[in-house]
C-alpha positions in Angstrom: 85.7 85.0 94.9 88.2 83.7 97.4 87.3 80.7 99.5 86.7 81.5 103.2 89.7 79.3 104.3 92.1 81.6 102.4 90.4 84.7 103.9 90.8 83.4 107.5 94.4 82.4 106.8 95.1 85.8 105.4 93.6 87.4 108.5 95.8 85.3 110.8 98.9 86.3 108.7 97.9 90.0 109.0 97.6 89.7 112.7 101.0 88.1 112.9 102.4 90.9 110.7 101.0 93.5 113.0 102.7 91.9 115.9 105.9 91.7 114.0 105.7 95.4 113.2 105.2 96.1 116.9 108.4 94.2 117.6 110.2 96.2 114.9 109.0 99.6 116.2 109.3 99.0 119.9 112.0 96.3 120.1 114.3 97.0 123.1 117.4 96.2 121.1 118.7 96.0 117.6 118.7 92.2 117.4 115.1 92.1 118.5 114.2 94.5 115.6 116.1 92.3 113.2 114.2 89.3 114.3 111.0 91.3 113.9 111.9 92.2 110.3 112.8 88.6 109.6 109.5 87.4 111.0 107.7 90.1 108.9 109.5 88.8 105.8 108.4 85.2 106.6 104.8 86.3 106.9 105.0 88.2 103.6 106.2 85.0 102.0 103.3 83.1 103.6 100.9 85.8 102.3 102.3 85.4 98.8 101.9 81.6 98.9 98.3 82.0 100.2 97.6 84.5 97.3 99.1 82.0 94.8 97.0 79.2 96.2 93.8 81.2 96.4 94.0 82.4 92.8 95.7 79.2 91.5 98.7 81.2 90.1 102.1 79.6 90.3 103.9 82.9 89.6 103.1 84.2 93.1 104.7 81.1 94.6 107.8 81.4 92.4 108.2 85.1 93.5 107.7 84.0 97.1 110.6 81.5 96.8 112.9 84.2 95.4 111.8 86.7 98.0 112.4 84.2 100.8 115.9 83.5 99.5 116.8 87.2 99.3 115.3 87.7 102.8 117.5 84.9 104.2 120.6 86.3 102.6 119.8 89.8 103.9 119.2 88.5 107.4 122.6 86.6 107.3 124.3 89.8 106.2 122.7 91.9 109.0 123.6 89.2 111.6 127.2 89.2 110.4 127.4 93.0 110.5 125.9 93.1 114.1 128.5 90.5 115.1 131.2 92.8 113.8 132.3 90.8 110.8 131.6 93.3 107.9 134.3 95.9 108.3 
């Protein structure tokens, strides 16, 4: 069974993810939506780390590190494209 601390932390992460999804769907501009997706990716990484800590499995933390790296590279590529650099 998961400790209550991890459950409450997961609920907070889910609330943040819901707010980030609202920003993605109803963002007034494309950069706002990109920021929403980046925030969602960060919260997914936080959820993976919470899951790894709750179940005492380091594989989830390793996967979260790789996912965070790929998310960062993807965000940089999108920002460069929006700036007009990838042509």
